C-alpha positions in Angstrom: 11.0 -14.4 3.2 8.6 -12.9 1.1 5.6 -10.6 2.1 2.4 -11.6 2.3 0.6 -10.5 -0.9 -2.1 -7.5 0.1 -5.8 -7.7 -0.4 -5.9 -3.9 -0.4 -8.1 -2.5 -3.9 -5.7 0.0 -5.6 -6.7 2.3 -8.9 -5.2 4.9 -10.6 -6.1 8.2 -9.3 -8.7 9.9 -11.9 -10.5 13.4 -10.7 -13.3 13.6 -12.9 -14.2 10.4 -11.6 -13.4 11.0 -7.9 -15.3 14.4 -8.2 -18.5 12.7 -9.5 -18.5 10.2 -6.8 -17.8 12.9 -4.5 -20.5 14.4 -5.6 -23.0 11.6 -5.2 -21.8 11.0 -1.5 -21.7 14.7 -0.8 -25.9 14.2 -2.1 -26.6 11.3 -0.4 -25.3 12.6 3.0 -26.5 16.2 2.8 -30.2 15.1 1.8 -29.8 12.5 4.9 -28.6 15.2 7.0 -31.6 17.7 5.2 -34.6 15.6 6.1 -33.3 14.3 9.5 -33.3 18.3 9.8 -37.1 18.8 8.6 -38.1 15.9 10.9 -37.1 17.3 13.9 -37.8 20.9 13.1 -42.0 19.5 12.2 -42.3 16.4 15.0 -44.0 17.0 18.3 -41.3 14.4 19.6 -38.1 15.9 22.1 -35.5 16.5 19.5 -32.7 16.0 22.5 -34.8 13.0 24.8 -36.6 10.9 22.3 -34.6 8.3 20.3 -34.8 9.0 16.5 -36.3 5.5 15.7 -39.6 7.0 16.9 -39.5 9.6 14.4 -40.8 6.9 12.1 -44.5 7.1 14.1 -44.8 11.0 14.1 -47.7 12.6 13.3 -46.1 15.0 10.7 -43.3 14.0 8.7 -44.2 10.2 8.0 -41.4 8.7 5.9 -38.7 11.4 6.1 -36.6 8.8 8.8 -37.0 5.8 6.4 -35.5 8.4 3.1 -32.5 9.8 5.5 -31.9 6.3 6.8 -31.6 5.1 3.0 -29.6 8.2 1.5 -27.1 7.6 4.1 -26.6 3.9 3.2 -25.8 5.8 -0.6 -23.8 8.1 0.9 -21.5 6.0 2.2 -21.1 3.6 -0.1 -20.2 6.9 -2.7 -17.7 7.5 -0.1 -16.1 4.3 -0.7 -16.0 4.9 -4.6 -14.7 8.3 -3.7 -11.4 7.0 -2.0 -11.0 4.4 -4.5 -11.5 6.6 -7.4 -8.6 9.0 -5.5 -6.1 6.0 -5.8 -6.3 5.5 -1.9 -5.6 1.9 -1.1 -9.0 -0.2 -0.2 -8.3 -3.0 1.8 -11.1 -6.2 1.8 -11.7 -5.2 5.7 -12.5 -1.0 4.8 -15.2 -2.8 2.0 -16.6 -5.2 4.5 -17.6 -2.3 6.9 -18.4 0.0 4.0 -21.3 -2.6 3.1 -22.5 -3.6 6.6 -22.9 0.0 7.5 -24.7 1.1 4.7 -26.7 -2.7 5.3 -27.4 -2.0 8.9 -29.0 1.6 8.0 -31.0 -0.1 5.1 -32.5 -2.9 7.4 -33.2 0.0 10.0 -35.3 1.6 7.4 -37.1 -1.2 6.6 -37.6 -2.6 9.9 -39.3 -0.3 12.5 -38.5 -0.4 16.2 -41.1 -1.7 18.3 -42.8 1.4 19.9 -46.3 0.4 19.6 -48.3 -2.7 20.0 -49.1 -2.7 16.3 -45.2 -3.7 15.3 -44.4 -7.0 15.0 -41.1 -7.4 18.2 -39.2 -9.6 15.3 -38.8 -6.1 13.2 -38.0 -4.7 16.6 -34.8 -6.7 17.3 -34.0 -6.4 13.5 -33.9 -2.9 13.7 -32.2 -2.8 16.9 -29.3 -4.9 16.0 -29.2 -3.5 12.6 -29.1 -0.2 13.9 -25.8 -1.5 16.2 -24.2 -3.0 13.6 -24.4 0.7 11.8 -23.1 2.8 14.6 -20.6 0.7 15.3 -18.8 0.0 11.7 -19.1 3.4 10.5 -16.3 5.0 12.9 -14.3 1.6 12.0 -14.3 2.9 8.2 -12.6 5.9 9.5 -10.3 4.1 11.6 -9.4 1.3 8.2 -8.5 4.8 6.6 -6.3 6.2 9.0 -3.1 4.6 8.0 -3.8 4.9 4.7 -4.1 9.1 5.2 -1.2 9.1 7.3 0.9 7.7 4.4 -0.1 10.5 2.0 2.0 13.4 2.1 -0.5 15.7 0.8 -3.3 14.4 3.4 -1.1 15.0 6.4 -3.5 17.6 7.6 -6.5 15.4 6.6 -4.8 12.7 8.9 -4.9 15.0 11.7 -8.6 16.1 11.6 -9.4 12.4 10.9 -7.4 11.2 14.6 -9.3 14.1 16.4 -12.8 13.1 15.3 -12.2 9.2 15.6 -11.2 10.1 19.5 -14.8 12.0 19.8 -16.1 9.1 17.7 -15.1 6.3 20.1 -15.9 8.5 23.3 -19.4 9.3 22.0 -20.1 5.8 20.7 -19.2 4.6 24.2 -21.5 7.0 26.1 -24.2 5.9 23.6 -23.5 2.2 24.9 -24.1 3.0 27.8 -26.7 5.1 28.0 -28.8 2.4 26.0 -27.6 -0.1 28.4 -29.2 1.8 31.0 -32.7 2.8 29.3 -32.6 -1.1 28.8 -32.2 -2.0 32.4 -33.9 0.9 34.6 -35.8 -1.5 36.2 -32.9 -1.8 38.0 -31.7 0.3 41.1 -28.8 2.5 39.8 -29.6 2.6 36.0 -32.5 4.9 36.3 -30.6 7.6 37.3 -28.2 6.6 34.6 -30.6 6.5 32.1 -32.0 9.9 33.2 -28.7 11.4 33.2 -27.5 10.5 29.6 -30.9 10.0 27.4 -30.4 7.7 24.7 -31.9 10.3 21.8 -28.6 13.0 23.1 -25.7 10.7 22.6 -27.8 8.9 19.5 -27.4 12.6 18.1 -24.0 12.5 18.8 -23.1 10.0 17.4 -24.8 10.6 14.0 -22.9 14.0 14.4 -19.7 13.0 14.4 -20.1 10.0 12.2 -21.7 12.5 9.2 -18.7 14.6 9.9 -15.8 11.6 9.5 -17.7 10.8 6.1 -17.1 14.6 5.5 -13.6 14.8 6.2 -12.9 11.1 3.7 -14.4 13.1 1.1 -11.7 16.1 1.6 -9.2 13.6 1.7 -10.7 11.7 -1.0 -10.2 15.2 -3.6 -6.9 16.2 -2.1 -5.5 13.1 -3.2 -7.0 12.7 -6.4 -5.6 16.3 -7.1 -2.6 15.8 -5.2 -1.6 12.7 -7.8 -2.7 14.4 -10.8 -0.4 17.3 -10.0 2.7 15.6 -9.2 5.5 15.5 -11.7 6.3 12.1 -13.1 9.8 11.2 -12.5 11.3 9.8 -15.9 13.6 6.5 -16.0 17.4 7.6 -16.2 19.2 5.7 -19.1 22.9 4.4 -18.9 24.5 5.3 -21.7 26.1 1.8 -23.5 29.9 1.5 -23.1 31.8 2.5 -25.6 32.4 -1.0 -27.9 35.9 -1.4 -30.0 34.7 -1.1 -33.6 36.5 -2.7 -36.8 39.3 -1.0 -38.4 38.1 1.2 -41.6 34.3 1.1 -39.9 33.0 4.6 -37.8 32.8 4.8 -34.0 29.3 4.0 -33.2 27.9 5.0 -29.7 27.5 8.4 -28.0 29.2 11.4 -29.0 31.4 11.1 -25.7 32.2 7.9 -26.6 33.1 8.6 -29.7 35.6 11.7 -29.3 37.6 9.6 -26.5 37.9 6.8 -29.1 39.2 9.4 -31.5 41.2 10.5 -29.0 42.6 7.5 -28.2 43.4 6.8 -32.3 45.4 10.1 -32.5 47.4 9.3 -29.4 48.5 5.9 -31.0 49.3 7.9 -34.5 51.2 10.4 -32.6 53.0 7.2 -30.4 54.0 5.6 -33.3 55.6 9.0 -35.5 57.6 9.5 -31.6 58.7 5.7 -31.8 59.9 6.2 -35.7 61.7 9.3 -35.5 63.7 8.0 -32.1 64.5 4.8 -34.0 67.7 4.7 -35.9 67.6 4.5 -39.7 70.2 1.7 -41.1 71.1 2.7 -44.3 72.3 -0.3 -47.3 76.2 -0.2 -47.1 77.5 0.8 -50.7 79.2 -1.3 -53.3 82.2 0.5 -55.0 83.8 -1.4 -57.7 87.5 -0.8 -58.9 86.4 1.6 -61.7 83.3 3.7 -60.5 83.2 5.7 -57.7 80.1 5.7 -55.8 79.6 9.2 -54.0 78.5 9.4 -50.1 74.9 8.9 -49.6 73.2 12.3 -49.1 71.0 10.8 -46.8 74.0 9.6 -44.4 75.8 12.8 -44.2 72.7 14.9 -43.4 71.6 16.5 -40.4 70.9 14.6 -37.4 67.1 12.6 -36.9 65.2 14.8 -34.7 65.3 13.6 -30.9 69.0 13.0 -30.4 71.7 14.9 -28.4 73.3 18.0 -29.9 77.0 17.3 -31.1 76.7 13.7 -31.6 76.0 11.8 -35.0 73.5 9.3 -35.3 74.8 5.7 -36.0 73.6 6.2 -39.8 76.1 9.1 -40.4 79.0 7.1 -38.9 78.1 4.2 -40.8 77.7 6.2 -44.4 80.6 8.4 -43.3 83.0 5.2 -43.1 81.7 3.7 -46.0 82.3 6.9 -48.3 85.8 6.8 -47.1 86.7 3.3 -48.2 85.4 4.1 -51.6 87.4 7.2 -52.3 90.6 5.1 -50.7 89.9 2.2 -53.5 89.9 4.3 -56.1 92.7 5.9 -55.2 94.6 2.7 -55.3 93.2 2.2 -58.4 94.5 5.1 -60.3 97.9 5.0 -58.8 97.9 1.1 -60.2 97.3 2.5 -63.4 99.7 5.4 -63.7 102.6 2.6 -62.5 101.5 0.4 -65.2 101.3 3.4 -68.3 104.6 4.1 -66.8 105.9 0.6 -67.2 104.6 0.0 -70.5 106.1 3.3 -71.6 109.5 2.3 -70.4 109.0 -0.5 -72.3 108.5 0.9 -75.5 111.5 3.2 -75.1 113.8 0.8 -74.3 112.2 -1.1 -77.5 113.3 1.7 -80.2 117.0 2.3 -78.9 117.3 -1.7 -79.6 115.7 -0.8 -82.8 118.0 1.9 -83.3 121.3 0.0 -82.8 120.1 -2.6 -84.7 119.9 -0.2 -87.8 123.2 1.5 -86.9 124.9 -1.9 -87.1 
């Protein structure tokens, strides 16, 4: 069964692009933190108990809260760009959480909370819901990228730090939720004591600090991932040598040097085997035809030494056949000479008798 298609968006790691996105994110987040620090320094509100939304109505540093929230929204979007440029997979869920966080921060900056009668209650409700979306979505961004960090070997330490900060973020977010509910239900007995013990402003600042830490860890992971991908050795594909094919006679052997040498060795082996077979095979000598008047001598090859490979002391079949043919030719020649001698002797006796008869006739 085929696995379902992944909706994660993966880009090739680009160190320069990742560095640019990291600088943009660091600038946005850094400016947000800087303006908040300055705002807490110049404002007359309590930096521990008063919520951050109240700083929109401060007597000194007006507009700095809105600038801080807008700058943080830009930094969150830039963090996504850095992670994506580093070659790390960014799922559709992660992108949705990033846009939800940035939209919540922008909306909270544009719609102030209702801390005076001059502010429309609808604006206060929008600010309230937008802040909840931003606070809840930002830790979820880090949680959605945790498995990606763990799956990358060069980001093992980053994944450990991200896991630790996520635990702190969940605890601080739970405390912020408890303090927010207790402050909203402060008129109910029991909740007022909780609201006084755990103030909304204090837990809200803890959540902000942890969230900025999560974004910073994600930026570090993006840079380390991009550098690790850029310095990783690329594996060259191993080509399998083509098997040696039989080449036609008379053509050079094609293929790798090893295949050519092996083919040449096979050719030499065939030639050696053919030579050995030729030496061991008996040589058939043609018989010598002797006439009655011509003496044919024995063939030199028939009386020569035995072929190589035959046992010592044994004559080859060719030598035996040559010797037999030589002896038969000698016997035929000897019989021919004897017949001629007897014929000449008879002819000589006949001439002597004829001379004697001639002399007798003359005397008579």
